[in-house]
Backbone as a printed PyTorch tensor [residue, N CA C, xyz], in Angstrom:
tensor([[[  1.0480,  -1.3530,   0.2940],
         [ -0.4830,  -0.2940,   0.5430],
         [  0.7130,   1.2300,   0.3720]],

        [[  0.3150,   2.3560,  -0.7400],
         [  1.2060,   2.9710,  -1.1300],
         [  0.9520,   3.8710,   0.7100]],

        [[  1.3990,   4.9780,   0.4920],
         [  1.8650,   6.0410,   2.0490],
         [  0.4720,   6.7520,   2.6100]],

        [[ -0.2400,   7.6600,   1.0460],
         [ -1.0010,   8.5090,   0.7390],
         [ -1.8370,   7.4400,   1.3040]],

        [[ -2.4720,   6.3370,   0.3250],
         [ -3.5910,   5.1900,   0.9220],
         [ -3.6880,   4.9210,   2.8720]],

        [[ -2.5330,   4.3200,   2.1850],
         [ -2.2560,   4.1650,   4.0070],
         [ -2.4720,   5.5350,   4.8590]],

        [[ -2.0900,   6.9700,   5.1290],
         [ -2.2380,   7.3470,   5.7130],
         [ -4.3440,   7.9470,   6.1270]],

        [[ -4.5860,   7.7900,   4.0550],
         [ -5.2880,   7.5020,   4.3390],
         [ -6.8700,   6.7860,   4.7500]],

        [[ -6.1210,   5.5970,   5.1100],
         [ -6.5700,   4.7960,   6.1920],
         [ -6.8580,   4.8600,   7.6870]],

        [[ -6.0660,   5.6910,   7.4120],
         [ -5.6250,   5.8560,   9.1810],
         [ -6.4290,   7.1080,   9.6950]],

        [[ -6.4850,   8.3060,   8.2120],
         [ -6.8130,   9.2980,   8.7030],
         [ -8.7770,   8.7940,   8.5210]],

        [[-10.0010,   7.9030,   7.6790],
         [-11.0290,   7.5210,   7.8950],
         [-11.5390,   7.0730,   9.3080]],

        [[ -9.8760,   5.9730,  10.0060],
         [-10.3370,   5.5480,  11.6680],
         [-10.1910,   6.3940,  12.7060]],

        [[ -9.5000,   7.1880,  12.4110],
         [ -8.7850,   8.2960,  12.9220],
         [-10.0540,   9.0570,  13.2070]],

        [[-10.6600,   9.7540,  12.5390],
         [-11.7630,  10.9430,  12.4370],
         [-12.7210,  10.2240,  12.8690]],

        [[-12.7700,   8.8430,  12.9860],
         [-13.8440,   8.1650,  14.2070],
         [-13.6770,   8.8250,  16.3580]],

        [[-12.8320,   9.2250,  16.5980],
         [-12.5080,   9.4500,  18.0870],
         [-12.6810,  10.4210,  18.4530]],

        [[-13.2680,  11.8690,  17.3910],
         [-14.4790,  12.6510,  18.0570],
         [-16.0280,  11.9690,  18.3570]],

        [[-16.0930,  10.4650,  17.4680],
         [-17.2870,  10.0260,  17.7670],
         [-17.7110,   9.4690,  18.9190]],

        [[-16.2590,   8.2780,  19.3620],
         [-16.3410,   7.5070,  19.8920],
         [-14.9530,   7.1040,  21.7080]],

        [[-15.2700,   6.2120,  21.8880],
         [-14.7030,   6.0490,  22.8680],
         [-13.2650,   5.1250,  22.7150]],

        [[-11.4660,   5.2360,  22.7960],
         [-11.0880,   4.8170,  22.1020],
         [-11.1660,   2.5680,  22.2350]],

        [[-11.7510,   2.6910,  23.3410],
         [-12.2860,   1.2680,  22.8670],
         [-13.3900,   0.7480,  22.1390]],

        [[-14.4900,   1.8510,  21.5830],
         [-15.1150,   1.4920,  20.5350],
         [-14.3060,   1.5550,  19.2800]],

        [[-13.7250,   2.7200,  19.1980],
         [-13.7440,   2.5150,  18.1370],
         [-12.9710,   1.7510,  17.3470]],

        [[-11.8020,   1.3400,  18.6200],
         [-11.1440,  -0.1740,  19.1430],
         [-11.5710,  -1.5090,  18.0480]],

        [[-12.5270,  -1.4030,  18.5000],
         [-13.4910,  -2.4180,  17.6090],
         [-13.5220,  -2.2480,  16.6500]],

        [[-14.1010,  -1.0430,  15.9150],
         [-14.5550,  -0.7880,  14.8550],
         [-13.9330,  -1.5680,  14.3820]],

        [[-12.6300,  -1.4830,  13.9850],
         [-11.6240,  -1.8990,  12.9360],
         [-11.8560,  -2.6330,  12.3900]],

        [[-12.0890,  -3.8160,  13.3060],
         [-12.0750,  -5.0070,  11.4110],
         [-13.6390,  -5.4560,  11.1700]],

        [[-14.5560,  -4.6220,  11.7090],
         [-15.7350,  -4.1620,  10.9730],
         [-14.9480,  -2.8270,   9.8230]],

        [[-14.3600,  -2.1610,  10.1360],
         [-13.8570,  -1.3780,   8.9510],
         [-13.8050,  -2.0590,   7.8500]],

        [[-12.5270,  -2.9960,   7.8890],
         [-11.7160,  -3.1180,   6.8830],
         [-12.6360,  -4.8110,   5.9850]],

        [[-13.8350,  -5.5550,   7.1980],
         [-14.5290,  -6.0500,   6.4340],
         [-15.3960,  -5.7590,   5.8600]],

        [[-16.0150,  -4.2050,   5.7910],
         [-17.8590,  -3.1860,   5.1490],
         [-16.9140,  -2.6440,   3.9380]],

        [[-17.6260,  -2.7650,   3.0720],
         [-17.1050,  -1.9700,   1.6850],
         [-16.5560,  -2.3910,   1.2090]],

        [[-15.4080,  -1.4670,  -0.2790],
         [-14.9470,  -2.0470,  -1.2020],
         [-13.9110,  -1.9970,  -0.8740]],

        [[-12.9730,  -1.7670,   0.5730],
         [-12.3540,  -2.0910,   0.7460],
         [-11.3410,  -3.4600,   0.8190]],

        [[-10.3870,  -3.3410,   0.4880],
         [ -8.9610,  -4.8490,   0.1870],
         [ -7.7570,  -3.9210,   0.6880]],

        [[ -7.6830,  -4.8150,   1.8140],
         [ -6.4780,  -4.8650,   2.7130],
         [ -5.9760,  -5.9710,   2.3450]],

        [[ -3.9220,  -5.9210,   2.0890],
         [ -3.3400,  -7.2070,   2.7800],
         [ -3.7720,  -7.3550,   4.0890]],

        [[ -2.7860,  -8.5250,   4.8370],
         [ -3.1910,  -8.6730,   6.1740],
         [ -2.4530,  -7.1840,   6.8270]],

        [[ -0.4100,  -7.1460,   6.1340],
         [  0.0020,  -6.6730,   7.1130],
         [ -0.1180,  -5.0140,   6.6270]],

        [[ -0.5060,  -4.5630,   5.4040],
         [ -0.6970,  -3.8050,   5.2970],
         [ -2.7320,  -3.4180,   6.5710]],

        [[ -3.3100,  -3.8330,   6.9150],
         [ -3.6570,  -3.6980,   7.7390],
         [ -3.5680,  -3.8880,   8.7940]],

        [[ -2.2000,  -4.6380,   9.7390],
         [ -1.5950,  -4.5780,  10.5960],
         [ -0.5870,  -3.3670,  11.1060]],

        [[ -0.1010,  -2.5500,   9.9600],
         [ -0.1330,  -1.3700,   9.8430],
         [ -0.1330,  -0.7380,  10.5850]],

        [[ -1.8430,  -0.1790,   9.3980],
         [ -3.3010,   0.3040,  10.0660],
         [ -3.2130,   0.5810,  11.5670]],

        [[ -3.6000,  -0.3920,  12.2340],
         [ -3.9030,  -0.7210,  12.8930],
         [ -3.2990,  -0.4040,  14.0240]],

        [[ -2.3570,  -0.6230,  13.6720],
         [ -0.8040,  -0.6820,  14.5900],
         [ -1.2630,   1.4730,  14.7550]],

        [[ -0.2250,   1.7510,  13.3230],
         [ -0.6220,   3.4400,  13.5370],
         [ -1.7820,   3.9890,  14.7380]],

        [[ -3.2370,   3.6220,  14.0130],
         [ -4.1680,   4.1250,  14.7960],
         [ -3.6860,   3.7390,  16.0050]],

        [[ -3.5390,   2.8310,  17.3410],
         [ -3.5450,   2.5950,  17.7730],
         [ -2.6290,   3.8010,  18.9870]],

        [[ -1.2290,   3.7810,  18.4290],
         [ -0.2760,   4.8680,  18.7680],
         [ -0.3300,   6.1060,  18.7670]],

        [[ -1.3690,   6.3810,  17.8000],
         [ -1.7440,   7.7680,  17.9670],
         [ -2.8440,   8.3890,  19.0310]],

        [[ -3.8550,   6.9520,  19.1420],
         [ -5.3200,   7.1490,  20.1700],
         [ -3.9660,   6.6970,  21.4660]],

        [[ -3.1090,   6.0050,  21.5170],
         [ -2.4780,   6.0960,  22.8830],
         [ -1.3150,   7.4220,  23.6780]],

        [[ -1.3000,   8.1930,  22.3480],
         [ -0.4760,   9.8240,  23.0860],
         [ -2.0550,  10.4190,  22.5980]],

        [[ -2.8120,  10.5860,  22.6550],
         [ -4.0900,  11.8750,  21.6690],
         [ -3.9800,  12.9460,  22.3730]],

        [[ -4.1180,  12.7760,  23.9250],
         [ -4.4200,  13.9820,  24.6470],
         [ -3.1250,  14.8040,  24.8300]],

        [[ -2.2060,  14.2990,  24.5560],
         [ -0.7840,  14.5500,  23.7780],
         [ -0.3310,  15.6230,  23.3160]],

        [[ -0.7250,  14.7380,  22.2180],
         [ -0.9860,  15.1810,  20.5300],
         [ -1.6600,  16.6050,  21.1700]],

        [[ -3.0630,  16.7280,  21.4230],
         [ -4.2670,  17.6020,  21.6310],
         [ -3.7900,  19.3740,  22.2410]],

        [[ -2.6030,  18.4610,  23.0090],
         [ -2.3570,  19.2790,  24.0020],
         [ -1.1960,  20.2770,  23.2750]],

        [[ -0.1980,  19.3040,  22.4100],
         [  0.7190,  20.3650,  21.5210],
         [  0.2740,  20.9730,  20.5550]],

        [[ -1.1210,  20.2630,  20.0130],
         [ -1.7800,  21.2560,  18.9740],
         [ -2.3630,  22.3360,  19.8590]],

        [[ -3.1080,  22.7760,  20.9350],
         [ -3.5500,  23.6150,  21.7140],
         [ -2.8710,  24.9710,  21.3620]],

        [[ -1.4250,  25.1330,  21.9370],
         [ -0.8490,  24.7950,  22.5170],
         [ -0.0430,  26.1060,  21.9320]],

        [[ -0.0020,  25.8020,  20.0290],
         [  0.5270,  26.3690,  19.4380],
         [ -0.9020,  27.5430,  18.1730]],

        [[ -2.2610,  26.9120,  18.8390],
         [ -3.0580,  27.5780,  18.4450],
         [ -2.7270,  29.4300,  18.2130]],

        [[ -3.0310,  29.9410,  17.0610],
         [ -2.4690,  31.7970,  17.1470],
         [ -3.9850,  32.1450,  16.9720]],

        [[ -4.3890,  32.3140,  17.9530],
         [ -6.3090,  33.1370,  18.0590],
         [ -7.2790,  31.5190,  17.7290]],

        [[ -7.5250,  30.7780,  17.9360],
         [ -8.6010,  28.8750,  17.7030],
         [ -7.8820,  29.2210,  19.5630]],

        [[ -9.9570,  29.2250,  19.4540],
         [ -9.7060,  27.7900,  20.1760],
         [ -9.6270,  25.8800,  20.1340]],

        [[ -9.1190,  25.5580,  20.1970],
         [ -9.3760,  24.0290,  20.1430],
         [-10.4120,  23.6360,  19.6930]],

        [[-11.8120,  24.1370,  20.4470],
         [-12.4850,  23.6430,  20.3030],
         [-13.4450,  23.8490,  18.7520]],

        [[-13.1110,  24.9730,  18.3470],
         [-13.4820,  25.4930,  17.0900],
         [-12.7760,  24.7320,  15.1010]],

        [[-11.6380,  23.9320,  15.7460],
         [-10.9940,  23.1540,  14.8970],
         [-12.5070,  22.0390,  14.5190]],

        [[-12.3400,  22.3730,  12.9800],
         [-13.1000,  21.7040,  12.7740],
         [-12.8610,  19.5370,  12.6380]],

        [[-13.5760,  18.4540,  12.4470],
         [-12.8650,  17.5170,  13.4270],
         [-12.0920,  16.9100,  12.1550]],

        [[-12.5050,  17.4230,  10.4190],
         [-11.5210,  16.7360,   9.6890],
         [ -9.3730,  17.1620,  10.2180]],

        [[-10.7590,  18.5890,  10.0660],
         [ -8.2590,  19.2620,  10.5080],
         [ -7.6640,  18.5780,  11.6020]],

        [[ -9.4770,  19.2690,  12.7590],
         [ -8.1450,  18.1400,  13.7730],
         [ -7.9330,  17.1010,  13.7750]],

        [[ -8.2060,  15.3560,  12.8650],
         [ -7.9050,  14.2190,  12.6410],
         [ -6.3810,  14.0950,  11.7410]],

        [[ -6.6230,  15.3410,  11.1550],
         [ -5.0270,  15.3740,  10.1280],
         [ -4.5160,  15.6690,  11.0210]],

        [[ -3.8960,  17.2470,  11.6570],
         [ -3.2730,  17.4770,  12.7240],
         [ -3.3030,  16.3840,  13.7260]],

        [[ -3.6990,  16.0200,  14.0020],
         [ -3.6390,  14.6190,  14.9730],
         [ -1.9180,  13.7290,  14.5690]],

        [[ -3.0820,  13.1210,  13.2610],
         [ -2.0550,  12.5120,  12.4160],
         [  0.1630,  12.8760,  11.9240]],

        [[ -0.2330,  13.9970,  11.5250],
         [  0.5220,  14.7000,  11.4560],
         [  1.5770,  14.9730,  12.0680]],

        [[  1.1110,  15.1730,  13.7320],
         [  1.6720,  16.1600,  14.6880],
         [  3.0280,  14.4060,  14.9720]],

        [[  2.0100,  13.8540,  15.4220],
         [  2.5040,  12.3010,  15.6450],
         [  3.4560,  12.1500,  14.4420]],

        [[  3.3310,  11.8080,  13.6440],
         [  4.2640,  11.3360,  12.5500],
         [  5.4270,  12.4860,  12.4910]],

        [[  5.1330,  13.6640,  12.8630],
         [  6.4260,  14.3340,  12.6950],
         [  7.2920,  14.5620,  13.8300]],

        [[  6.7710,  14.0440,  15.0760],
         [  7.6530,  13.3450,  16.4880],
         [  8.3360,  11.9810,  15.9250]],

        [[  7.6280,  10.7780,  14.9680],
         [  7.7600,   9.8300,  15.3320],
         [  8.6590,   8.9450,  14.2720]],

        [[  8.6270,   9.8990,  13.1690],
         [  9.0020,   9.3500,  11.6030],
         [ 10.5950,  10.1640,  11.3880]],

        [[ 11.0450,   9.5040,  11.7310],
         [ 12.5650,  10.9740,  11.1780],
         [ 12.5730,  10.5070,  10.1430]],

        [[ 12.5950,   9.4100,   8.9880],
         [ 13.0290,   8.4440,   7.7810],
         [ 11.8620,   9.6040,   6.3750]],

        [[ 10.9510,   9.8040,   6.3330],
         [ 10.3030,  11.5520,   6.4080],
         [ 10.5620,  12.7650,   5.5970]],

        [[ 10.7560,  12.5180,   5.4050],
         [ 10.6180,  14.6810,   4.9790],
         [  9.4860,  15.2070,   5.8360]],

        [[ 10.2230,  16.2320,   6.3060],
         [  9.2170,  17.3280,   7.0460],
         [  7.9080,  17.9260,   5.8780]],

        [[  9.1910,  18.6370,   4.7880],
         [  8.2860,  19.1770,   3.6120],
         [  6.8570,  18.1000,   3.2420]],

        [[  7.5170,  16.7970,   3.2060],
         [  6.2340,  15.5970,   2.9660],
         [  5.4100,  15.5550,   3.6170]],

        [[  5.3050,  15.1290,   4.5240],
         [  5.3930,  14.8890,   6.0940],
         [  4.0770,  15.9720,   6.1090]],

        [[  4.5150,  16.8020,   5.2630],
         [  2.8950,  18.5650,   5.7920],
         [  2.2150,  18.4160,   4.2520]],

        [[  2.8670,  18.0620,   3.4970],
         [  2.4580,  17.9520,   2.2790],
         [  1.1710,  17.2290,   2.2300]],

        [[  1.5440,  16.0070,   2.8740],
         [  0.0570,  15.0940,   3.2150],
         [ -0.5290,  15.5390,   3.3690]],

        [[  0.1320,  15.7910,   4.5660],
         [ -1.1010,  16.8190,   5.2270],
         [ -2.2490,  17.9330,   5.1870]],

        [[ -1.7850,  18.2830,   3.7570],
         [ -2.0450,  19.2570,   3.8810],
         [ -3.4900,  19.0680,   2.5190]],

        [[ -2.8990,  18.0380,   1.5750],
         [ -3.8240,  17.1030,   0.6190],
         [ -4.9650,  16.6340,   1.2490]],

        [[ -4.6270,  15.4470,   2.5970],
         [ -5.7970,  15.1700,   3.1650],
         [ -6.8230,  16.0090,   3.2000]],

        [[ -5.9730,  17.1180,   3.6180],
         [ -7.3930,  18.5610,   4.1720],
         [ -8.2230,  19.2670,   3.4480]],

        [[ -7.3170,  18.2440,   2.4050],
         [ -8.0260,  19.7840,   1.1010],
         [ -9.1150,  18.0920,   0.4240]],

        [[ -8.5420,  17.2470,   0.2840],
         [ -9.5850,  16.3720,  -0.0820],
         [-10.8810,  15.6610,   0.7260]],

        [[-10.0270,  16.1280,   2.3930],
         [-12.3180,  16.1880,   3.0180],
         [-13.0740,  17.2370,   3.9290]],

        [[-11.8380,  18.3110,   3.8530],
         [-11.8530,  18.8970,   4.4050],
         [-12.9590,  20.0400,   4.0520]],

        [[-13.0380,  20.9200,   4.5280],
         [-14.2080,  22.1930,   3.9300],
         [-13.0460,  23.0730,   3.3390]],

        [[-13.3110,  23.8260,   1.9260],
         [-12.1900,  25.8130,   1.6930],
         [-11.7160,  25.7040,   2.7860]],

        [[-10.5880,  26.6030,   2.0750],
         [ -9.6660,  26.5150,   3.3190],
         [ -8.6160,  26.0780,   4.3460]],

        [[ -8.8510,  23.9700,   4.5760],
         [ -9.1050,  23.4100,   5.1940],
         [ -7.2380,  23.1510,   5.5710]],

        [[ -7.3240,  22.7530,   3.7920],
         [ -5.4330,  22.2700,   4.1320],
         [ -4.3080,  24.0180,   4.2580]],

        [[ -4.8670,  25.1020,   3.8770],
         [ -4.0680,  26.5940,   4.3020],
         [ -4.3900,  26.0080,   6.1610]],

        [[ -5.5590,  26.0550,   6.5630],
         [ -5.6820,  26.1120,   8.3670],
         [ -4.2080,  25.1570,   8.4870]],

        [[ -4.4920,  23.9460,   8.5360],
         [ -3.5820,  22.7930,   8.6770],
         [ -1.6090,  22.8500,   8.1890]],

        [[ -1.5690,  23.1960,   6.8760],
         [ -0.5400,  24.2860,   7.0550],
         [  0.0150,  25.0110,   8.1730]],

        [[ -0.6620,  26.0800,   8.0860],
         [ -0.4580,  28.0150,   9.6240],
         [  0.1420,  26.6220,  10.6560]],

        [[ -0.7480,  25.4710,  11.6140],
         [ -0.7160,  25.3250,  12.6010],
         [  0.3500,  24.3020,  12.3730]],

        [[  0.7040,  23.9240,  11.5390],
         [  1.7750,  22.3950,  11.0960],
         [  3.2700,  23.2090,  11.7540]],

        [[  2.9940,  24.8460,  10.7600],
         [  4.1340,  25.3690,  10.4890],
         [  4.6670,  25.6400,  12.0870]],

        [[  4.1090,  25.8120,  12.9630],
         [  4.1370,  25.8780,  14.1190],
         [  5.1790,  24.4860,  15.1130]],

        [[  5.2050,  24.0410,  14.1800],
         [  5.3580,  23.0950,  14.8490],
         [  7.4890,  22.2400,  14.0500]],

        [[  7.3920,  22.7110,  13.3480],
         [  8.7400,  23.1040,  12.4570],
         [ 10.0690,  24.3670,  12.8760]],

        [[ 11.4010,  24.4560,  13.5430],
         [ 11.9640,  25.0460,  13.7300],
         [ 12.3400,  26.2630,  12.5220]],

        [[ 11.8070,  28.0000,  12.1680],
         [ 12.0230,  28.2750,  11.1430],
         [ 13.7570,  28.0620,  10.5460]],

        [[ 14.0680,  27.9360,  12.0240],
         [ 15.5460,  28.5440,  11.2510],
         [ 16.4960,  27.0550,   9.7320]],

        [[ 15.2230,  26.2210,   9.8810],
         [ 15.7870,  24.7240,   9.3570],
         [ 15.8020,  25.2440,   8.0150]],

        [[ 16.3820,  24.5820,   6.8860],
         [ 16.1080,  24.5080,   5.2750],
         [ 14.6390,  24.4390,   4.7800]],

        [[ 14.0720,  24.3830,   3.6840],
         [ 12.8020,  24.0030,   3.6680],
         [ 12.0420,  22.0720,   3.0000]],

        [[ 12.2510,  21.4270,   4.0600],
         [ 12.4600,  20.3560,   3.0390],
         [ 13.0370,  18.9040,   3.7380]],

        [[ 13.8880,  20.0480,   4.7900],
         [ 14.9340,  18.9780,   5.8090],
         [ 15.1040,  19.5740,   6.9950]],

        [[ 13.8780,  20.0410,   7.6070],
         [ 13.3330,  20.5320,   8.7480],
         [ 13.2550,  18.9930,   9.8960]],

        [[ 13.3760,  18.8950,  10.2470],
         [ 12.6400,  18.2230,  11.8670],
         [ 11.9060,  18.7370,  12.6660]],

        [[ 10.5780,  18.9460,  13.3380],
         [  9.6670,  18.1930,  13.9580],
         [ 10.3070,  18.8910,  15.8220]],

        [[  9.8180,  19.7790,  15.7330],
         [  9.4280,  20.9220,  16.8180],
         [  9.0960,  20.1250,  17.9920]],

        [[  9.3690,  19.3060,  18.3590],
         [  9.0210,  18.4540,  19.9490],
         [  8.7840,  18.6180,  21.1540]],

        [[  9.4490,  19.7490,  20.7150],
         [  9.5990,  20.6410,  22.7820],
         [  8.2430,  21.4960,  22.7920]],

        [[  7.4230,  21.2570,  23.9790],
         [  6.4180,  22.0110,  23.9780],
         [  6.8490,  23.7710,  24.0090]],

        [[  5.8810,  24.4670,  23.7770],
         [  6.2370,  25.9480,  23.1810],
         [  6.8010,  26.6940,  24.3830]],

        [[  6.5060,  27.6410,  24.9330],
         [  6.9080,  28.8900,  26.3020],
         [  5.4730,  28.3310,  26.7210]],

        [[  4.3240,  28.6330,  26.5150],
         [  3.5160,  28.6860,  26.3590],
         [  3.4900,  27.2520,  27.6320]],

        [[  3.8840,  26.1700,  26.9990],
         [  2.6570,  24.5660,  27.7070],
         [  4.0330,  24.0380,  28.9540]],

        [[  4.9820,  25.0850,  29.2050],
         [  6.2150,  24.1340,  29.8540],
         [  5.5930,  24.9620,  31.0520]],

        [[  6.1660,  23.7860,  31.5660],
         [  6.0220,  24.4870,  33.3720],
         [  7.0250,  25.8390,  34.2020]],

        [[  5.8960,  25.9620,  34.7960],
         [  7.6390,  27.4960,  35.1650],
         [  8.7640,  26.4140,  35.9190]],

        [[  9.1650,  25.3240,  36.1820],
         [ 10.2820,  24.1010,  36.1290],
         [ 11.2050,  24.4370,  34.8340]],

        [[ 10.2940,  23.5270,  33.6000],
         [ 10.8660,  23.8710,  32.2250],
         [ 11.7110,  25.1480,  31.4250]],

        [[ 11.2570,  26.3300,  32.4760],
         [ 11.2850,  27.4310,  31.8730],
         [ 12.3410,  27.9390,  31.8580]],

        [[ 13.4750,  28.3900,  30.7810],
         [ 14.7090,  29.5280,  31.3580],
         [ 14.6290,  29.7020,  31.9730]],

        [[ 15.9160,  30.1260,  33.1040],
         [ 15.8430,  31.1200,  33.9720],
         [ 16.6410,  32.7130,  33.5670]],

        [[ 15.3440,  33.4610,  33.7360],
         [ 16.1580,  34.9570,  33.9840],
         [ 17.2980,  35.1740,  34.0760]],

        [[ 18.0640,  36.0000,  33.4060],
         [ 19.4420,  36.5090,  34.2260],
         [ 19.2220,  37.8390,  34.2870]]])
């Protein structure tokens, strides 16, 4: 399965996280693969389910990181499509060191355009830009996995001299 198709399947399953508990969502996975026109080989199915579980396990942390990088937006105002794409992409930026950041972000923009409303791709791009340090060259940037200053506790903030 190509990477874009893989991400699309993860997206379709993860989208359900806003409507179901983690347990309910994981119970739906076999039904998802058995229904419809979707033909997924066992290896790809295992990869999709593994990625879904990994994202779900870190969802509160990922959501907090997204919320900390929003400018003039409250997290609850983000559309479900955009939130799902951001969740997937933040996870990927922080764990997949083999794919260039520019490719990861471009895939996210394409998913947002395909499934979201007008402007979804631009919104996702804007939020994800906050995860990439500005001093890195385009296409070779490594995701900024550090918490923004607003998220750091008093003990984590650098001391003022």
